[in-house]
DRENDO-1510 file (C-alpha; in Angstrom, 1 decimal, always signed):
<recs>
REC; n; res; u; v; w
REC; 1; ALA; -26.6; +39.9; +4.0 .
REC; 2; SER; -25.4; +37.0; +2.7 .
REC; 3; VAL; -22.7; +34.3; +2.9 .
REC; 4; VAL; -21.1; +32.6; +0.0 .
REC; 5; VAL; -19.4; +29.7; -0.2 .
REC; 6; CYS; -16.9; +28.8; -2.8 .
REC; 7; GLY; -15.7; +25.3; -3.7 .
REC; 8; ALA; -15.5; +22.0; -6.1 .
REC; 9; GLY; -18.8; +21.4; -7.3 .
REC; 10; SER; -20.4; +17.8; -7.7 .
REC; 11; GLU; -19.7; +17.2; -11.1 .
REC; 12; VAL; -15.6; +18.5; -10.8 .
REC; 13; VAL; -15.4; +15.8; -7.7 .
REC; 14; LYS; -16.9; +13.2; -9.0 .
REC; 15; SER; -14.8; +13.1; -12.3 .
REC; 16; THR; -11.1; +14.1; -9.8 .
REC; 17; ARG; -12.0; +11.2; -7.2 .
REC; 18; GLU; -12.2; +8.6; -10.6 .
REC; 19; LYS; -8.8; +9.7; -11.9 .
REC; 20; TYR; -6.8; +9.9; -9.2 .
REC; 21; ASP; -6.4; +8.6; -5.9 .
REC; 22; SER; -7.6; +10.0; -2.6 .
REC; 23; ARG; -4.6; +12.0; -1.2 .
REC; 24; GLU; -4.0; +13.0; -5.2 .
REC; 25; ALA; -7.8; +14.2; -5.6 .
REC; 26; ASN; -7.2; +16.4; -2.7 .
REC; 27; LEU; -4.6; +17.7; -3.6 .
REC; 28; GLN; -6.0; +18.6; -7.5 .
REC; 29; LEU; -9.6; +19.9; -5.9 .
REC; 30; ALA; -7.1; +22.4; -4.0 .
REC; 31; LYS; -5.9; +23.8; -6.6 .
REC; 32; LEU; -8.7; +24.3; -8.9 .
REC; 33; PRO; -9.2; +27.4; -10.5 .
REC; 34; ARG; -11.5; +30.1; -9.2 .
REC; 35; ASN; -13.4; +30.8; -12.4 .
REC; 36; LYS; -13.8; +26.7; -11.8 .
REC; 37; ARG; -15.0; +26.4; -9.1 .
REC; 38; ALA; -19.6; +26.3; -7.9 .
REC; 39; LEU; -21.0; +28.8; -6.1 .
REC; 40; THR; -23.6; +28.5; -2.8 .
REC; 41; SER; -25.5; +31.7; -1.3 .
REC; 42; VAL; -27.1; +31.6; +1.9 .
REC; 43; GLY; -29.1; +35.1; +1.9 .
REC; 44; ALA; -31.6; +36.5; +3.9 .
REC; 45; ASP; -33.4; +39.9; +3.4 .
REC; 46; LEU; -33.9; +41.0; +7.2 .
REC; 47; ILE; -31.5; +39.6; +10.4 .
REC; 48; SER; -32.8; +40.4; +13.9 .
REC; 49; ILE; -31.5; +39.8; +16.7 .
REC; 50; SER; -33.5; +40.2; +20.3 .
REC; 51; PHE; -33.9; +38.8; +23.8 .
REC; 52; THR; -36.8; +37.7; +25.1 .
REC; 53; ALA; -38.6; +40.6; +28.1 .
REC; 54; ASP; -38.9; +37.4; +30.4 .
REC; 55; THR; -36.3; +36.3; +33.4 .
REC; 56; ARG; -35.1; +33.6; +31.4 .
REC; 57; CYS; -33.6; +36.2; +28.9 .
REC; 58; ASN; -33.5; +33.8; +25.9 .
REC; 59; LEU; -31.5; +34.6; +22.2 .
REC; 60; LEU; -33.9; +35.0; +19.3 .
REC; 61; PHE; -32.6; +35.4; +15.6 .
REC; 62; TYR; -35.1; +36.3; +13.5 .
REC; 63; PHE; -34.6; +35.8; +9.6 .
REC; 64; VAL; -37.0; +37.5; +7.0 .
REC; 65; GLY; -36.4; +35.6; +3.3 .
REC; 66; LEU; -34.2; +33.0; +4.4 .
REC; 67; SER; -33.3; +31.6; +0.7 .
REC; 68; GLY; -30.5; +29.3; -0.9 .
REC; 69; LYS; -29.1; +29.0; -4.3 .
REC; 70; VAL; -25.9; +27.1; -6.2 .
REC; 71; GLY; -24.2; +28.5; -8.9 .
REC; 72; ASN; -22.2; +26.5; -11.4 .
REC; 73; PRO; -19.5; +28.3; -13.6 .
REC; 74; ARG; -21.0; +28.3; -17.4 .
REC; 75; PRO; -18.4; +26.6; -19.9 .
REC; 76; ARG; -16.0; +29.9; -21.5 .
REC; 77; LYS; -16.2; +29.9; -25.5 .
REC; 78; ARG; -13.0; +30.4; -26.1 .
REC; 79; LYS; -12.5; +33.3; -29.2 .
REC; 80; VAL; -11.5; +32.0; -32.5 .
REC; 81; GLY; -7.3; +33.0; -33.0 .
REC; 82; SER; -6.8; +34.6; -29.5 .
REC; 83; PHE; -3.7; +34.6; -27.8 .
REC; 84; THR; -4.2; +33.4; -23.7 .
REC; 85; SER; -1.1; +33.3; -21.8 .
REC; 86; GLY; -2.1; +30.7; -19.5 .
REC; 87; VAL; -3.4; +32.5; -16.6 .
REC; 88; GLU; -7.3; +32.1; -16.7 .
REC; 89; ASP; -9.6; +35.3; -15.9 .
REC; 90; ASP; -12.1; +34.8; -13.1 .
REC; 91; ALA; -13.3; +38.3; -13.4 .
REC; 92; GLY; -15.7; +37.2; -15.9 .
REC; 93; THR; -17.0; +33.9; -14.6 .
REC; 94; GLN; -20.8; +34.0; -15.2 .
REC; 95; TYR; -22.7; +31.5; -13.6 .
REC; 96; ASP; -25.9; +29.3; -14.0 .
REC; 97; TRP; -27.5; +29.4; -10.2 .
REC; 98; ARG; -30.6; +27.3; -9.1 .
REC; 99; THR; -32.8; +27.7; -6.3 .
REC; 100; ILE; -32.5; +25.4; -3.6 .
REC; 101; THR; -34.9; +27.2; -0.6 .
REC; 102; HIS; -37.0; +29.5; -1.8 .
REC; 103; PRO; -37.6; +32.6; +0.8 .
REC; 104; PHE; -39.4; +31.7; +4.2 .
REC; 105; GLN; -39.2; +33.0; +7.3 .
REC; 106; VAL; -37.2; +31.3; +10.8 .
REC; 107; VAL; -36.9; +31.7; +14.5 .
REC; 108; LEU; -34.4; +30.3; +16.6 .
REC; 109; GLU; -34.5; +30.6; +20.2 .
REC; 110; VAL; -31.4; +29.5; +21.6 .
REC; 111; VAL; -32.9; +28.6; +25.6 .
REC; 112; GLY; -30.7; +28.9; +28.3 .
REC; 113; VAL; -28.2; +31.7; +27.5 .
REC; 114; ILE; -27.7; +33.3; +31.1 .
REC; 115; PRO; -26.3; +29.8; +32.5 .
REC; 116; PHE; -24.1; +29.9; +29.6 .
REC; 117; VAL; -22.6; +32.9; +29.8 .
REC; 118; ILE; -22.3; +32.8; +33.5 .
REC; 119; TRP; -20.4; +29.2; +32.8 .
REC; 120; ALA; -18.1; +30.8; +29.8 .
REC; 121; LEU; -17.0; +33.5; +32.9 .
REC; 122; ASN; -16.1; +30.3; +34.6 .
REC; 123; TYR; -18.5; +31.2; +38.1 .
REC; 124; ASP; -20.8; +28.4; +37.1 .
REC; 125; HIS; -20.2; +25.3; +39.8 .
REC; 126; TYR; -23.6; +23.9; +38.7 .
REC; 127; TRP; -22.7; +23.8; +34.5 .
REC; 128; ARG; -23.4; +20.5; +34.9 .
REC; 129; THR; -26.5; +20.2; +35.4 .
REC; 130; ARG; -27.3; +23.5; +33.0 .
REC; 131; THR; -28.9; +22.7; +29.7 .
REC; 132; ILE; -28.9; +24.8; +26.4 .
REC; 133; GLY; -31.9; +24.4; +24.1 .
REC; 134; LEU; -32.7; +25.5; +20.8 .
REC; 135; ASN; -36.2; +25.7; +19.6 .
REC; 136; ILE; -36.5; +26.6; +15.6 .
REC; 137; THR; -39.9; +27.6; +14.1 .
REC; 138; THR; -40.3; +28.4; +10.3 .
REC; 139; SER; -42.8; +29.3; +7.4 .
REC; 140; GLN; -43.6; +26.9; +5.0 .
REC; 141; VAL; -40.4; +26.0; +3.1 .
REC; 142; LYS; -40.6; +25.0; -0.4 .
REC; 143; VAL; -37.0; +23.4; -1.3 .
REC; 144; ALA; -35.7; +22.2; -5.0 .
REC; 145; LEU; -34.3; +18.9; -5.0 .
REC; 146; GLU; -32.0; +18.1; -8.3 .
REC; 147; PRO; -29.4; +15.8; -6.5 .
REC; 148; ASN; -26.4; +17.1; -8.0 .
REC; 149; ASP; -27.1; +20.8; -6.6 .
REC; 150; LEU; -27.9; +19.3; -2.9 .
REC; 151; HIS; -24.3; +17.3; -3.6 .
REC; 152; THR; -22.7; +20.4; -4.6 .
REC; 153; VAL; -24.6; +22.4; -1.3 .
REC; 154; PHE; -23.5; +19.6; +1.3 .
REC; 155; LEU; -20.0; +19.8; -0.2 .
REC; 156; HIS; -19.7; +23.0; +0.1 .
REC; 157; PHE; -21.0; +23.6; +4.0 .
REC; 158; ASP; -18.9; +20.5; +4.5 .
REC; 159; ASP; -15.7; +22.3; +3.8 .
REC; 160; PHE; -17.2; +25.4; +5.4 .
REC; 161; THR; -17.4; +24.0; +8.1 .
</recs>
């Protein structure tokens, strides 16, 4: 399973913000053609969701082979003497992919699921005293720290959220 977020890359954002004021830059980035947008992909080979077997009934998410990468569109080479209609086709867009995180394993444990469900159903009069916790356990994570690629990933997650 994977999630792909499409948006402007860090180089495009930087050059657009240098040319235009903030309002016009946002409009230019919103009109950016799909074949000029960078991609951020987060994927996992296996995702498992379960609950603990004790009385707390915590929610467990287990990700195997979780990884992330960013792809920047390759510059297109125009054919000499070819006619274009002005509409750019994005079906043939190719990307240069760079790995941000190599595959690793993650276990997320959400503590306090039952009180949250009770609160969501509006039957818990003591919700102010309840807590929800998040425990994260990972295997060794190898991260590539190329500034432009990381900036693109952060821009995409900012757009996505």
